[in-house]
N, CA, C and O atoms as CSV, one atom per row, in Angstrom:
chain,resi,resn,atom,element,x,y,z
A,1,MET,N,N,-124.891,-33.186,54.311
A,1,MET,CA,C,-123.805,-34.101,54.032
A,1,MET,C,C,-123.712,-35.085,55.195
A,1,MET,O,O,-123.890,-34.721,56.357
A,2,LEU,N,N,-123.435,-36.309,54.860
A,2,LEU,CA,C,-123.332,-37.333,55.893
A,2,LEU,C,C,-122.106,-37.097,56.767
A,2,LEU,O,O,-121.098,-36.555,56.315
A,3,VAL,N,N,-122.212,-37.510,58.014
A,3,VAL,CA,C,-121.130,-37.320,58.973
A,3,VAL,C,C,-119.894,-38.113,58.538
A,3,VAL,O,O,-118.770,-37.630,58.677
A,4,GLN,N,N,-120.094,-39.319,58.014
A,4,GLN,CA,C,-118.959,-40.125,57.556
A,4,GLN,C,C,-118.209,-39.420,56.434
A,4,GLN,O,O,-116.980,-39.463,56.376
A,5,THR,N,N,-118.945,-38.782,55.557
A,5,THR,CA,C,-118.328,-38.043,54.456
A,5,THR,C,C,-117.531,-36.870,54.991
A,5,THR,O,O,-116.419,-36.613,54.529
A,6,GLN,N,N,-118.080,-36.162,55.948
A,6,GLN,CA,C,-117.382,-35.024,56.541
A,6,GLN,C,C,-116.092,-35.469,57.234
A,6,GLN,O,O,-115.053,-34.824,57.096
A,7,ILE,N,N,-116.166,-36.554,57.967
A,7,ILE,CA,C,-114.976,-37.086,58.660
A,7,ILE,C,C,-113.914,-37.476,57.644
A,7,ILE,O,O,-112.731,-37.188,57.826
A,8,TYR,N,N,-114.347,-38.133,56.573
A,8,TYR,CA,C,-113.406,-38.548,55.537
A,8,TYR,C,C,-112.708,-37.335,54.920
A,8,TYR,O,O,-111.495,-37.351,54.715
A,9,ILE,N,N,-113.463,-36.302,54.629
A,9,ILE,CA,C,-112.903,-35.081,54.029
A,9,ILE,C,C,-111.910,-34.422,54.978
A,9,ILE,O,O,-110.840,-33.995,54.544
A,10,HIS,N,N,-112.233,-34.333,56.240
A,10,HIS,CA,C,-111.350,-33.677,57.208
A,10,HIS,C,C,-110.086,-34.491,57.485
A,10,HIS,O,O,-109.077,-33.936,57.922
A,11,ASN,N,N,-110.131,-35.794,57.238
A,11,ASN,CA,C,-108.953,-36.636,57.445
A,11,ASN,C,C,-108.008,-36.645,56.246
A,11,ASN,O,O,-106.918,-37.212,56.324
A,12,HIS,N,N,-108.413,-36.023,55.141
A,12,HIS,CA,C,-107.589,-35.954,53.940
A,12,HIS,C,C,-107.361,-34.484,53.585
A,12,HIS,O,O,-108.216,-33.856,52.961
A,13,PRO,N,N,-106.212,-33.936,53.980
A,13,PRO,CA,C,-105.966,-32.493,53.816
A,13,PRO,C,C,-106.024,-32.002,52.375
A,13,PRO,O,O,-106.516,-30.900,52.130
A,14,ASN,N,N,-105.540,-32.782,51.418
A,14,ASN,CA,C,-105.600,-32.341,50.020
A,14,ASN,C,C,-107.034,-32.251,49.525
A,14,ASN,O,O,-107.401,-31.319,48.808
A,15,LEU,N,N,-107.831,-33.218,49.912
A,15,LEU,CA,C,-109.237,-33.210,49.527
A,15,LEU,C,C,-109.956,-32.033,50.177
A,15,LEU,O,O,-110.760,-31.357,49.535
A,16,TYR,N,N,-109.671,-31.796,51.426
A,16,TYR,CA,C,-110.277,-30.666,52.144
A,16,TYR,C,C,-109.905,-29.333,51.475
A,16,TYR,O,O,-110.758,-28.468,51.271
A,17,ARG,N,N,-108.631,-29.188,51.142
A,17,ARG,CA,C,-108.175,-27.961,50.484
A,17,ARG,C,C,-108.839,-27.796,49.119
A,17,ARG,O,O,-109.243,-26.694,48.748
A,18,TYR,N,N,-108.947,-28.897,48.377
A,18,TYR,CA,C,-109.573,-28.833,47.057
A,18,TYR,C,C,-111.038,-28.400,47.177
A,18,TYR,O,O,-111.517,-27.586,46.388
A,19,LEU,N,N,-111.726,-28.938,48.149
A,19,LEU,CA,C,-113.127,-28.558,48.337
A,19,LEU,C,C,-113.266,-27.089,48.760
A,19,LEU,O,O,-114.226,-26.419,48.379
A,20,ARG,N,N,-112.331,-26.609,49.523
A,20,ARG,CA,C,-112.365,-25.192,49.911
A,20,ARG,C,C,-112.161,-24.291,48.691
A,20,ARG,O,O,-112.751,-23.215,48.602
A,21,GLU,N,N,-111.326,-24.736,47.760
A,21,GLU,CA,C,-111.062,-23.956,46.554
A,21,GLU,C,C,-112.179,-24.089,45.517
A,21,GLU,O,O,-112.408,-23.175,44.725
A,22,ASN,N,N,-112.865,-25.220,45.526
A,22,ASN,CA,C,-113.927,-25.492,44.547
A,22,ASN,C,C,-115.211,-25.856,45.287
A,22,ASN,O,O,-115.616,-27.018,45.323
A,23,SER,N,N,-115.821,-24.876,45.855
A,23,SER,CA,C,-116.947,-25.108,46.760
A,23,SER,C,C,-118.206,-25.628,46.063
A,23,SER,O,O,-119.128,-26.089,46.736
A,24,TYR,N,N,-118.263,-25.565,44.748
A,24,TYR,CA,C,-119.447,-26.070,44.061
A,24,TYR,C,C,-119.647,-27.566,44.305
A,24,TYR,O,O,-120.758,-28.074,44.158
A,25,TRP,N,N,-118.572,-28.277,44.680
A,25,TRP,CA,C,-118.688,-29.703,44.952
A,25,TRP,C,C,-119.522,-29.992,46.195
A,25,TRP,O,O,-120.069,-31.088,46.319
A,26,TYR,N,N,-119.633,-29.052,47.103
A,26,TYR,CA,C,-120.445,-29.273,48.306
A,26,TYR,C,C,-121.896,-29.577,47.946
A,26,TYR,O,O,-122.551,-30.396,48.590
A,27,LYS,N,N,-122.378,-28.914,46.921
A,27,LYS,CA,C,-123.752,-29.135,46.482
A,27,LYS,C,C,-123.958,-30.596,46.089
A,27,LYS,O,O,-124.961,-31.210,46.452
A,28,TYR,N,N,-123.008,-31.141,45.351
A,28,TYR,CA,C,-123.115,-32.535,44.920
A,28,TYR,C,C,-122.954,-33.504,46.095
A,28,TYR,O,O,-123.658,-34.510,46.181
A,29,LEU,N,N,-122.039,-33.196,46.978
A,29,LEU,CA,C,-121.823,-34.076,48.128
A,29,LEU,C,C,-123.005,-34.054,49.090
A,29,LEU,O,O,-123.269,-35.043,49.773
A,30,ASN,N,N,-123.706,-32.950,49.146
A,30,ASN,CA,C,-124.915,-32.898,49.974
A,30,ASN,C,C,-126.013,-33.774,49.389
A,30,ASN,O,O,-126.819,-34.343,50.124
A,31,ARG,N,N,-126.042,-33.879,48.087
A,31,ARG,CA,C,-127.060,-34.703,47.435
A,31,ARG,C,C,-126.761,-36.187,47.581
A,31,ARG,O,O,-127.647,-36.991,47.870
A,32,SER,N,N,-125.486,-36.536,47.373
A,32,SER,CA,C,-125.128,-37.950,47.429
A,32,SER,C,C,-123.643,-38.100,47.747
A,32,SER,O,O,-122.809,-37.431,47.137
A,33,PRO,N,N,-123.309,-38.968,48.693
A,33,PRO,CA,C,-121.894,-39.192,49.011
A,33,PRO,C,C,-121.158,-39.955,47.907
A,33,PRO,O,O,-119.933,-40.067,47.958
A,34,LEU,N,N,-121.869,-40.475,46.924
A,34,LEU,CA,C,-121.240,-41.193,45.823
A,34,LEU,C,C,-120.378,-40.271,44.955
A,34,LEU,O,O,-119.502,-40.738,44.227
A,35,PHE,N,N,-120.627,-38.983,45.037
A,35,PHE,CA,C,-119.834,-38.018,44.281
A,35,PHE,C,C,-118.430,-37.855,44.864
A,35,PHE,O,O,-117.574,-37.223,44.245
A,36,LEU,N,N,-118.194,-38.405,46.020
A,36,LEU,CA,C,-116.890,-38.270,46.673
A,36,LEU,C,C,-115.773,-38.859,45.808
A,36,LEU,O,O,-114.672,-38.310,45.757
A,37,LYS,N,N,-116.049,-39.960,45.139
A,37,LYS,CA,C,-115.037,-40.567,44.272
A,37,LYS,C,C,-114.692,-39.646,43.104
A,37,LYS,O,O,-113.528,-39.540,42.717
A,38,GLU,N,N,-115.692,-38.988,42.550
A,38,GLU,CA,C,-115.452,-38.054,41.452
A,38,GLU,C,C,-114.636,-36.856,41.930
A,38,GLU,O,O,-113.740,-36.382,41.231
A,39,VAL,N,N,-114.954,-36.381,43.114
A,39,VAL,CA,C,-114.206,-35.257,43.674
A,39,VAL,C,C,-112.746,-35.663,43.884
A,39,VAL,O,O,-111.834,-34.900,43.565
A,40,GLU,N,N,-112.533,-36.843,44.412
A,40,GLU,CA,C,-111.159,-37.319,44.636
A,40,GLU,C,C,-110.385,-37.459,43.329
A,40,GLU,O,O,-109.213,-37.089,43.256
A,41,GLU,N,N,-111.030,-37.988,42.307
A,41,GLU,CA,C,-110.360,-38.127,41.014
A,41,GLU,C,C,-109.979,-36.771,40.445
A,41,GLU,O,O,-108.869,-36.591,39.946
A,42,GLU,N,N,-110.893,-35.825,40.519
A,42,GLU,CA,C,-110.605,-34.488,40.008
A,42,GLU,C,C,-109.501,-33.821,40.827
A,42,GLU,O,O,-108.639,-33.138,40.273
A,43,MET,N,N,-109.530,-34.019,42.141
A,43,MET,CA,C,-108.494,-33.460,43.013
A,43,MET,C,C,-107.125,-34.048,42.666
A,43,MET,O,O,-106.135,-33.321,42.599
A,44,LYS,N,N,-107.071,-35.349,42.449
A,44,LYS,CA,C,-105.797,-35.995,42.112
A,44,LYS,C,C,-105.272,-35.499,40.777
A,44,LYS,O,O,-104.067,-35.303,40.616
A,45,ASN,N,N,-106.165,-35.296,39.819
A,45,ASN,CA,C,-105.730,-34.762,38.532
A,45,ASN,C,C,-105.247,-33.324,38.670
A,45,ASN,O,O,-104.255,-32.941,38.050
A,46,ARG,N,N,-105.931,-32.535,39.467
A,46,ARG,CA,C,-105.568,-31.125,39.633
A,46,ARG,C,C,-104.233,-30.966,40.353
A,46,ARG,O,O,-103.407,-30.146,39.952
A,47,TYR,N,N,-104.014,-31.743,41.410
A,47,TYR,CA,C,-102.789,-31.639,42.196
A,47,TYR,C,C,-101.703,-32.606,41.728
A,47,TYR,O,O,-100.657,-32.732,42.365
A,48,LYS,N,N,-101.960,-33.286,40.613
A,48,LYS,CA,C,-101.004,-34.226,40.016
A,48,LYS,C,C,-100.551,-35.283,41.025
A,48,LYS,O,O,-99.360,-35.449,41.289
A,49,LEU,N,N,-101.527,-35.984,41.574
A,49,LEU,CA,C,-101.258,-37.035,42.550
A,49,LEU,C,C,-101.573,-38.426,41.997
A,49,LEU,O,O,-101.588,-39.404,42.744
A,50,THR,N,N,-101.822,-38.513,40.701
A,50,THR,CA,C,-102.114,-39.814,40.118
A,50,THR,C,C,-100.825,-40.612,39.982
A,50,THR,O,O,-99.730,-40.054,40.062
A,51,THR,N,N,-100.956,-41.893,39.779
A,51,THR,CA,C,-99.795,-42.769,39.636
A,51,THR,C,C,-98.961,-42.351,38.429
A,51,THR,O,O,-97.732,-42.351,38.486
A,52,LYS,N,N,-99.630,-41.998,37.346
A,52,LYS,CA,C,-98.929,-41.557,36.141
A,52,LYS,C,C,-98.077,-40.321,36.426
A,52,LYS,O,O,-96.924,-40.245,36.000
A,53,ASP,N,N,-98.637,-39.369,37.136
A,53,ASP,CA,C,-97.904,-38.144,37.470
A,53,ASP,C,C,-96.714,-38.433,38.382
A,53,ASP,O,O,-95.645,-37.845,38.219
A,54,LYS,N,N,-96.900,-39.329,39.330
A,54,LYS,CA,C,-95.806,-39.680,40.241
A,54,LYS,C,C,-94.668,-40.361,39.491
A,54,LYS,O,O,-93.497,-40.089,39.753
A,55,MET,N,N,-95.015,-41.249,38.553
A,55,MET,CA,C,-93.989,-41.924,37.762
A,55,MET,C,C,-93.253,-40.921,36.876
A,55,MET,O,O,-92.035,-41.006,36.714
A,56,GLU,N,N,-93.983,-39.984,36.311
A,56,GLU,CA,C,-93.367,-38.960,35.474
A,56,GLU,C,C,-92.415,-38.079,36.281
A,56,GLU,O,O,-91.326,-37.739,35.819
A,57,LYS,N,N,-92.836,-37.717,37.484
A,57,LYS,CA,C,-91.979,-36.904,38.350
A,57,LYS,C,C,-90.712,-37.669,38.719
A,57,LYS,O,O,-89.619,-37.103,38.716
A,58,PHE,N,N,-90.855,-38.948,39.035
A,58,PHE,CA,C,-89.707,-39.783,39.368
A,58,PHE,C,C,-88.751,-39.898,38.178
A,58,PHE,O,O,-87.533,-39.817,38.335
A,59,SER,N,N,-89.321,-40.086,36.992
A,59,SER,CA,C,-88.511,-40.177,35.782
A,59,SER,C,C,-87.756,-38.875,35.529
A,59,SER,O,O,-86.586,-38.900,35.148
A,60,ASN,N,N,-88.408,-37.759,35.737
A,60,ASN,CA,C,-87.744,-36.465,35.560
A,60,ASN,C,C,-86.592,-36.294,36.545
A,60,ASN,O,O,-85.542,-35.758,36.193
A,61,ARG,N,N,-86.788,-36.743,37.759
A,61,ARG,CA,C,-85.718,-36.647,38.760
A,61,ARG,C,C,-84.525,-37.524,38.375
A,61,ARG,O,O,-83.373,-37.120,38.526
A,62,LEU,N,N,-84.815,-38.726,37.875
A,62,LEU,CA,C,-83.725,-39.595,37.433
A,62,LEU,C,C,-82.962,-38.981,36.265
A,62,LEU,O,O,-81.735,-39.062,36.207
A,63,ASP,N,N,-83.696,-38.361,35.327
A,63,ASP,CA,C,-83.043,-37.697,34.199
A,63,ASP,C,C,-82.154,-36.554,34.683
A,63,ASP,O,O,-81.050,-36.363,34.174
A,64,MET,N,N,-82.636,-35.801,35.661
A,64,MET,CA,C,-81.864,-34.691,36.194
A,64,MET,C,C,-80.587,-35.209,36.873
A,64,MET,O,O,-79.510,-34.644,36.686
A,65,ILE,N,N,-80.712,-36.271,37.651
A,65,ILE,CA,C,-79.545,-36.855,38.318
A,65,ILE,C,C,-78.549,-37.379,37.288
A,65,ILE,O,O,-77.341,-37.205,37.448
A,66,ALA,N,N,-79.045,-38.011,36.245
A,66,ALA,CA,C,-78.173,-38.519,35.188
A,66,ALA,C,C,-77.448,-37.365,34.487
A,66,ALA,O,O,-76.271,-37.481,34.148
A,67,SER,N,N,-78.150,-36.266,34.274
A,67,SER,CA,C,-77.524,-35.092,33.641
A,67,SER,C,C,-76.428,-34.530,34.523
A,67,SER,O,O,-75.353,-34.186,34.031
A,68,VAL,N,N,-76.681,-34.433,35.807
A,68,VAL,CA,C,-75.679,-33.918,36.737
A,68,VAL,C,C,-74.475,-34.851,36.766
A,68,VAL,O,O,-73.336,-34.383,36.782
A,69,MET,N,N,-74.703,-36.144,36.773
A,69,MET,CA,C,-73.602,-37.108,36.787
A,69,MET,C,C,-72.772,-36.997,35.504
A,69,MET,O,O,-71.547,-37.106,35.547
A,70,ASP,N,N,-73.440,-36.780,34.358
A,70,ASP,CA,C,-72.707,-36.606,33.098
A,70,ASP,C,C,-71.846,-35.343,33.122
A,70,ASP,O,O,-70.720,-35.342,32.625
A,71,ILE,N,N,-72.374,-34.288,33.695
A,71,ILE,CA,C,-71.637,-33.028,33.773
A,71,ILE,C,C,-70.418,-33.179,34.668
A,71,ILE,O,O,-69.343,-32.662,34.364
A,72,LEU,N,N,-70.594,-33.894,35.777
A,72,LEU,CA,C,-69.493,-34.050,36.736
A,72,LEU,C,C,-68.416,-35.014,36.257
A,72,LEU,O,O,-67.277,-34.945,36.719
A,73,SER,N,N,-68.762,-35.917,35.332
A,73,SER,CA,C,-67.723,-36.870,34.885
A,73,SER,C,C,-67.012,-36.428,33.627
A,73,SER,O,O,-66.122,-37.128,33.143
């Protein structure tokens, strides 16, 4: 694996943790650093870090706050 790829992985804790849990990705990263984007996409989907997931979480929080406000009034 290239040194730049290793540095990038160690600087991103979620990516590092994902690779530790799914070690089969090391094989692909050793072959080509281009697989790093695929690993990141899969990691974001697994840990729900995509923009869609963040918006959904925010929407759920707003709904919860609105429910609490309705109960209190």
